C-alpha positions in Angstrom: 41.8 25.4 38.2 41.2 22.0 36.6 38.1 21.3 34.6 35.4 19.2 36.3 35.3 15.5 35.7 34.4 12.1 37.0 31.3 10.1 37.0 27.7 11.3 37.5 24.5 10.2 39.0 22.3 13.1 37.9 23.0 16.0 35.6 23.7 18.5 38.4 27.3 19.4 37.9 28.5 23.0 38.3 32.0 23.0 36.9 32.6 22.7 33.2 34.1 19.4 32.2 33.5 15.9 31.0 31.6 13.6 33.3 31.6 10.1 31.9 30.2 6.9 33.4 31.6 3.6 32.3 29.2 0.7 32.7 29.3 -2.9 31.8 26.9 -4.1 29.2 25.1 -7.0 30.9 24.4 -9.9 28.6 22.2 -12.6 30.0 23.3 -16.2 29.6 20.2 -16.7 27.5 19.6 -20.4 28.4 20.5 -22.2 31.6 22.6 -25.3 30.9 21.0 -28.6 30.5 22.5 -32.0 31.4 22.3 -31.6 35.2 20.7 -34.4 37.2 20.5 -35.6 40.8 20.5 -39.3 41.9 20.7 -41.0 45.3 22.3 -44.4 45.0 23.7 -47.3 47.0 27.5 -47.4 46.8 30.3 -49.4 48.3 32.7 -46.5 48.5 32.5 -42.7 48.7 31.7 -39.8 51.1 28.5 -40.1 53.0 25.8 -37.6 53.9 27.0 -35.2 51.2 26.2 -34.2 47.7 29.0 -35.1 45.3 29.2 -33.0 42.1 30.6 -35.3 39.4 31.0 -34.4 35.7 30.9 -37.0 33.0 34.6 -36.4 32.3 35.5 -36.8 36.0 33.6 -40.1 36.1 35.3 -41.4 33.0 38.8 -40.5 34.2 38.6 -40.7 38.0 36.0 -43.1 39.0 38.6 -45.2 40.9 39.3 -42.4 43.3 35.7 -41.1 43.5 33.9 -44.4 43.9 36.6 -46.9 44.5 36.3 -48.8 41.2 37.6 -48.5 37.7 35.1 -47.2 35.1 34.6 -50.7 33.7 33.9 -52.5 37.0 30.5 -54.1 37.4 29.9 -52.0 40.5 29.9 -48.9 38.3 27.2 -50.1 35.9 24.4 -47.9 37.2 26.7 -44.8 37.0 27.9 -45.8 33.5 24.2 -45.8 32.5 23.7 -42.4 34.0 26.8 -40.8 32.3 26.1 -42.1 28.9 24.2 -38.9 28.5 24.3 -36.8 31.7 26.9 -34.0 31.8 26.9 -33.3 35.5 25.4 -35.4 38.3 24.8 -34.7 41.9 25.4 -38.1 43.5 24.3 -38.9 47.1 25.3 -42.1 48.8 22.3 -43.6 50.5 23.8 -46.4 52.6 25.5 -44.3 55.3 26.5 -45.3 58.8 28.5 -48.3 57.7 31.8 -49.5 59.1 35.3 -48.5 57.9 37.6 -51.4 57.3 40.9 -51.3 59.2 44.0 -53.1 60.3 46.9 -52.3 62.6 48.3 -49.6 60.4 45.4 -47.8 58.7 41.7 -47.2 58.5 39.7 -47.0 55.3 38.9 -43.4 54.3 35.2 -44.3 53.8 32.7 -46.8 55.2 31.8 -49.8 53.1 32.8 -53.1 51.8 35.2 -51.7 49.3 37.6 -51.0 52.2 38.1 -54.8 52.6 39.9 -54.8 49.2 42.7 -52.5 50.6 46.0 -54.0 51.7 49.0 -52.3 53.4 52.4 -53.7 52.5 55.5 -52.6 54.4 59.1 -53.2 53.3 62.6 -52.0 54.4 63.6 -48.9 52.5 66.8 -48.3 50.7 67.2 -45.4 53.1 68.6 -46.7 56.3 66.1 -47.3 59.2 63.2 -46.2 57.0 60.2 -48.1 55.7 58.4 -48.1 52.4 54.7 -48.2 53.1 52.5 -49.2 50.2 48.7 -49.0 49.8 47.1 -51.5 47.4 43.5 -51.7 46.2 42.6 -54.9 44.5 46.2 -55.6 44.0 46.9 -52.2 42.4 49.4 -49.9 44.0 47.8 -46.5 44.7 50.3 -45.0 47.1 53.9 -45.4 48.5 55.5 -43.4 51.3 59.0 -43.7 52.7 59.0 -42.9 56.4 61.0 -43.5 59.6 57.9 -43.9 61.8 54.2 -44.0 61.3 54.0 -40.4 62.6 55.2 -39.2 59.2 52.5 -41.1 57.2 49.9 -38.9 55.5 46.4 -39.7 54.4 46.0 -40.8 50.8 42.9 -41.3 48.6 42.0 -44.6 50.3 43.3 -44.8 53.9 43.9 -42.8 57.0 47.1 -44.0 58.6 47.3 -44.7 62.3 50.2 -42.4 63.1 50.7 -43.9 66.5 51.1 -47.5 65.2 54.4 -49.4 65.2 55.5 -50.1 61.7 56.5 -53.7 61.0 57.5 -55.6 57.9 54.5 -57.3 56.1 54.0 -58.8 52.7 50.5 -57.5 52.8 48.0 -57.0 55.7 44.4 -56.5 54.4 41.9 -54.1 56.0 39.0 -56.0 57.3 35.5 -55.6 58.7 34.3 -52.9 56.3 30.6 -52.9 55.9 27.9 -50.9 54.0 25.3 -49.1 56.0 21.6 -49.7 55.7 19.2 -47.0 54.6 15.5 -46.2 55.0 13.2 -43.4 53.9 15.1 -41.2 56.3 18.2 -41.2 54.0 16.0 -40.4 51.0 14.5 -37.5 52.9 18.0 -36.3 53.9 19.0 -36.4 50.2 16.0 -34.3 49.2 16.7 -31.8 51.9 20.3 -31.5 50.7 19.5 -31.3 47.0 16.9 -28.6 47.3 19.2 -25.6 46.7 20.8 -27.1 43.6 19.9 -26.5 40.0 19.2 -29.6 38.0 16.9 -30.7 35.1 16.0 -34.2 36.3 16.0 -36.1 39.6 15.7 -39.8 39.8 15.1 -42.6 42.3 16.1 -46.2 41.8 13.5 -48.0 43.9 10.4 -50.1 43.8 9.2 -48.9 47.2 5.9 -47.1 46.7 6.4 -45.0 49.8 9.7 -43.7 48.6 8.3 -43.0 45.1 5.5 -41.1 46.7 8.1 -39.0 48.7 9.9 -38.1 45.5 6.7 -37.4 43.6 5.4 -35.1 46.3 8.7 -33.3 46.6 8.7 -32.7 42.8 5.1 -31.4 42.8 5.8 -29.1 45.7 8.9 -27.6 44.2 7.3 -27.1 40.8 3.9 -25.9 41.9 4.6 -24.0 45.1 8.2 -22.8 44.6 8.4 -22.5 40.9 11.5 -24.7 40.7 11.2 -26.5 37.4 12.6 -30.0 37.0 11.1 -33.5 36.4 11.4 -36.7 38.4 12.0 -40.2 36.9 10.4 -43.1 38.8 9.8 -46.7 38.1 6.1 -47.8 37.4 4.5 -44.7 39.1 2.1 -43.6 36.4 -0.5 -42.8 39.0 1.3 -39.6 39.8 -0.8 -37.9 37.1 1.5 -34.9 36.9 3.7 -33.3 34.1 6.6 -33.3 36.5 6.7 -37.1 36.9 8.0 -39.5 34.3 7.2 -43.2 34.9 9.4 -45.8 33.3 7.4 -49.0 32.7 9.8 -51.6 31.3 11.4 -54.3 33.5 10.3 -55.5 36.9 13.2 -53.8 38.6 14.2 -50.1 38.3 17.6 -50.6 36.7 16.7 -48.4 33.6 16.1 -45.3 35.8 19.7 -44.0 35.6 19.8 -44.2 31.8 16.4 -42.3 31.5 17.6 -39.7 34.0 20.7 -39.1 32.0 18.9 -38.9 28.7 16.0 -36.7 29.9 18.3 -34.2 31.6 20.6 -33.8 28.6 18.2 -33.7 25.7 18.0 -30.2 24.3 14.9 -28.1 24.6 14.3 -28.3 20.9 14.5 -32.1 20.8 12.5 -35.1 21.9 13.5 -38.4 23.5 10.9 -40.2 21.3 12.5 -42.9 19.2 15.9 -42.5 21.0 17.9 -45.8 20.9 18.7 -47.4 24.2 22.5 -47.6 24.3 23.0 -49.0 27.8 24.0 -52.4 29.1 20.8 -53.8 30.6 18.5 -56.2 28.9 15.2 -54.4 28.3 11.9 -56.3 28.4 10.0 -55.2 25.3 7.6 -58.1 25.2 4.5 -55.9 24.6 1.8 -56.2 22.0 0.7 -53.2 20.0 -2.4 -53.0 22.1 -0.3 -52.9 25.3 1.9 -50.2 23.9 -1.2 -48.1 23.0 -2.6 -48.7 26.5 0.8 -47.7 28.0 0.8 -44.4 26.2 -2.8 -43.6 27.2 -1.8 -44.4 30.8 1.1 -42.0 30.8 3.9 -44.6 30.8 7.3 -44.0 29.3 8.0 -47.3 27.5 10.7 -48.9 25.4 9.9 -51.1 22.4 11.9 -53.1 19.8 12.4 -51.7 16.3 14.4 -54.2 14.4 17.6 -55.0 16.4 17.3 -51.8 18.4 15.4 -50.9 21.6 13.9 -47.4 21.4 11.9 -45.0 23.5 8.3 -45.3 22.3 7.1 -41.8 23.2 8.6 -39.1 25.4 5.7 -38.5 27.8 5.0 -37.9 31.4 2.3 -39.1 33.7 -0.2 -36.2 33.3 -3.7 -37.6 32.5 -6.1 -35.2 34.0 -6.4 -32.3 31.7 -7.7 -28.8 32.5 -8.0 -25.3 31.0 -4.5 -24.6 32.3 -2.9 -27.9 31.4 -4.0 -29.3 28.1 -2.9 -32.2 25.9 0.4 -30.5 25.1 1.5 -30.8 28.7 1.8 -34.6 28.4 4.8 -34.1 26.1 8.1 -33.9 27.9 9.5 -31.7 25.1 6.8 -29.2 25.9 7.7 -29.4 29.6 11.4 -28.9 28.8 10.5 -25.7 26.9 8.3 -24.2 29.6 10.7 -25.3 32.4 13.5 -23.6 30.5 11.5 -20.4 30.3 10.5 -20.5 33.9 14.1 -21.1 35.1 15.7 -18.6 32.7 13.3 -15.7 33.3 13.6 -16.2 37.0 17.4 -16.1 36.7 17.3 -13.0 34.5 15.0 -11.2 36.9 16.8 -12.3 40.1 20.3 -11.4 38.8 19.6 -8.3 36.7 16.4 -6.6 38.0 15.5 -7.6 41.6 16.6 -4.7 43.8 18.6 -3.2 40.9 16.2 -1.7 38.3 13.6 0.9 39.1 9.9 -0.1 38.6 9.0 2.6 36.2 8.3 2.7 32.5 11.9 2.5 31.5 12.7 -0.4 33.9 9.6 -2.4 32.8 10.6 -1.8 29.2 14.0 -3.2 29.9 12.5 -6.3 31.5 10.2 -6.7 28.5 13.2 -6.4 26.2 15.1 -9.1 28.1 12.2 -11.5 27.9 11.7 -10.8 24.2 15.4 -11.4 23.5 15.1 -14.7 25.4 12.1 -15.8 23.4 13.5 -14.9 20.1 16.5 -17.1 20.9 14.0 -19.9 21.6 12.4 -19.3 18.3 15.7 -19.4 16.5 16.3 -22.8 18.1 12.8 -23.9 16.8 11.7 -24.6 20.4 8.8 -22.2 19.9 7.2 -20.7 16.8 5.3 -17.7 15.6 6.5 -15.6 18.5 5.0 -12.1 18.6 6.7 -9.7 21.0 3.4 -7.9 21.4 2.2 -11.0 23.2 4.4 -10.0 26.2 3.3 -7.3 28.4 5.0 -6.0 31.5 3.0 -3.8 33.9 3.2 -2.6 37.4 1.6 -4.9 39.9 -0.6 -4.2 42.9 2.4 -2.7 44.9 5.2 -0.3 43.9 7.8 -3.0 43.9 5.9 -5.7 41.9 5.5 -6.2 38.1 3.0 -8.4 36.3 4.1 -10.2 33.1 1.8 -11.8 30.6 3.2 -14.1 27.9 2.0 -16.3 25.1 4.1 -18.9 23.3 3.5 -21.6 20.8 5.7 -24.7 21.6 7.1 -26.8 18.8 7.2 -30.6 19.2 9.1 -33.1 17.1 7.3 -35.1 14.4 5.9 -38.4 15.6 3.1 -39.4 13.3 3.0 -39.5 9.5 -0.4 -39.5 7.8 0.0 -39.8 4.0 -2.4 -40.3 1.2 -1.1 -41.7 -2.1 -3.4 -41.5 -5.1 -2.6 -44.2 -7.6 -3.8 -43.8 -11.1 
């Protein structure tokens, strides 16, 4: 008779033998990635009513297919601003319900004015009785197909061919009547509904409309305060939000700096500040402020740019929080502080949801394991110098009011970057 063997759940085996469990050592991805942002924007070309996930590399190398324009085209300026620093962006085209350009042979793949820059050229092919069908965008060839009839044509990146059309020679027939759609607050709300399940660090809105800004502000506050989803929102001249989740950009009468700030704030590391960062975008920044106005702006919770020599820099990396309380003190005005506590909130929720929820028993051993995971996370934060003087004893994990709940208490000391130098020099 063979010896006993296999895996075990409890130590209740009868036969002699070796009972061995092989388990995977779970290692938490200590920190959720940064560099993620979400931005609704008006565009002349791309899919509508959908969230497009675009990395910086994809934008640099494939903007022509994604958005209908080369990277250097003027129409791509807001997205160039965004991807100067953002790593991954969730892009949502606001101006939906437009008109697709078309001609006798094809219809533009997407609605919008960019479709009017598409031309179909048809020549006789070197293959007898066949045609060479070309697609051009702004005079650039993007596709060529050799077919006997239109029924054999297949959709490319820019047009959907009319497979029941009669092909005829043409030196170039443009698509016409393409038009951008209009948008109202309904499209912004559709974007917010669509983006809610996604993970991102910063959301932005390029608008001067106070109602739309209020919509985004309320969405951010609700997600942060009621659902524990930690991100910040960048708006133009909306310091009245009075909330650590809202960043108000003051400079310029229009909101063209929003994409750059969104990209910067989402990508800056948790142990860094945006204070004194050089603006490296393409817009002209109005920095005609006196020292008194800059001081007043900081006290009002405005993120401002100012001139330092030939450079334009971020004055102070702050949010709109003004009303302080026992639970939200002066430190909460600093976006670096918010990055740290948001990182903790998102990371610990991820660790709990993926490694403990419904998996680990709520007993002393299970709670000790959760305590250890949180301690490991915080020690990594301390190594990064995002927090300091961390004491594992400051974390307690206890059973909650019900059998399935746990209560965690935690104390951290957040580190912020140096901003002020006070120096006394004694001269003898």
